[in-house]
C-alpha positions in Angstrom: -18.9 16.1 -2.2 -15.3 14.8 -1.0 -14.6 11.7 0.7 -14.0 14.0 4.1 -16.9 15.5 3.8 -19.0 12.3 3.7 -16.6 11.0 6.7 -17.5 14.2 8.6 -21.3 13.4 7.9 -21.1 9.7 8.8 -18.5 10.4 11.8 -20.9 13.1 13.1 -24.2 10.8 12.6 -22.5 8.1 14.7 -21.3 10.6 17.5 -24.8 11.9 18.1 -26.5 8.5 17.8 -27.8 6.3 20.7 -26.0 3.3 19.3 -22.7 2.7 20.6 -20.2 2.2 18.0 -16.7 1.0 17.1 -15.2 1.5 13.7 -11.9 1.7 12.1 -11.0 3.9 9.2 -8.6 2.0 6.4 -7.6 2.9 3.1 -6.6 0.5 0.4 -5.3 0.9 -3.1 -8.2 0.4 -6.1 -7.1 -2.5 -7.6 -5.0 -4.9 -5.6 -4.2 -7.5 -8.5 -2.5 -4.8 -10.6 -0.6 -3.2 -7.6 0.7 -6.7 -6.8 1.5 -7.2 -10.6 3.7 -4.2 -10.7 5.7 -4.8 -7.7 6.6 -8.3 -8.9 7.5 -6.6 -12.2 9.3 -4.1 -10.4 10.8 -6.8 -8.1 12.5 -8.9 -11.1 13.5 -5.7 -12.9 15.8 -4.9 -9.8 17.2 -8.2 -9.5 18.2 -8.1 -13.2 19.7 -4.7 -12.7 21.5 -5.9 -9.6 22.9 -9.2 -10.9 23.9 -7.3 -14.1 25.8 -4.8 -11.8 27.3 -7.9 -9.9 28.6 -9.7 -13.0 30.2 -6.9 -14.6 31.9 -6.1 -11.3 33.0 -9.9 -11.4 33.9 -9.6 -14.9 31.6 -12.5 -16.0 28.8 -12.7 -18.3 25.5 -12.8 -17.1 23.5 -15.7 -19.0 19.9 -17.0 -19.0 17.4 -17.5 -16.2 18.0 -20.9 -14.8 15.1 -20.5 -11.9 12.5 -18.1 -10.3 11.4 -18.8 -6.9 8.3 -17.1 -5.5 6.2 -17.9 -2.5 2.8 -16.5 -2.9 2.3 -14.4 0.2 -0.5 -11.8 0.4 0.9 -8.2 0.6 -1.2 -6.0 2.7 -2.6 -3.2 0.6 -4.2 -0.7 3.1 -3.2 1.7 5.7 -5.0 3.2 8.8 -4.0 6.9 8.9 -6.4 7.9 11.9 -5.0 7.0 15.2 -6.1 10.1 17.0 -9.3 11.0 15.1 -10.2 13.9 17.5 -7.2 15.8 16.4 -8.2 15.6 12.3 -12.3 16.6 13.6 -13.6 20.2 13.9 -17.2 21.1 13.9 -18.7 22.0 10.7 -22.1 23.2 9.5 -24.0 21.6 12.7 -24.5 18.0 10.6 -21.0 17.5 10.2 -17.5 17.5 11.3 -14.9 19.0 9.5 -12.6 16.5 8.8 -8.8 17.2 7.6 -7.3 13.9 6.8 -5.3 12.4 4.0 -4.3 8.7 3.6 -0.4 7.5 3.8 1.1 6.2 0.9 0.4 2.5 0.7 3.7 0.7 1.0 4.0 -2.8 -0.1 6.8 -5.1 -0.9 7.0 -8.8 -2.2 10.1 -11.0 -2.7 11.2 -12.9 -5.6 14.5 -14.9 -6.1 15.9 -15.2 -10.0 18.5 -17.4 -10.5 20.9 -16.8 -13.3 23.4 -18.9 -15.4 26.5 -17.1 -15.7 29.2 -17.7 -18.4 
């Protein structure tokens, strides 16, 4: 059973219950720790590439890393793709809504400052 099928059944049950309910639908990455590590790795690689480009353009040699500064912020790893849920729902089998939604890409960023020596 797909996620949209399960979601359709849950929403149908909520809509037809006597209980007033409020809910949000959010998607997240399956492994936030790995995603954060990948973002940090990519940030350092990008900083190194840019430092090499700048030092080459300036005609100087890029040396060793002198310092790395990182503020341990917690990036958000989730997205809420459903704003107008009614537009995504049609009647399904009588015990479900047919849901046609896909999560947006989760976009995360982080900042790392890398300081190199030059020679």
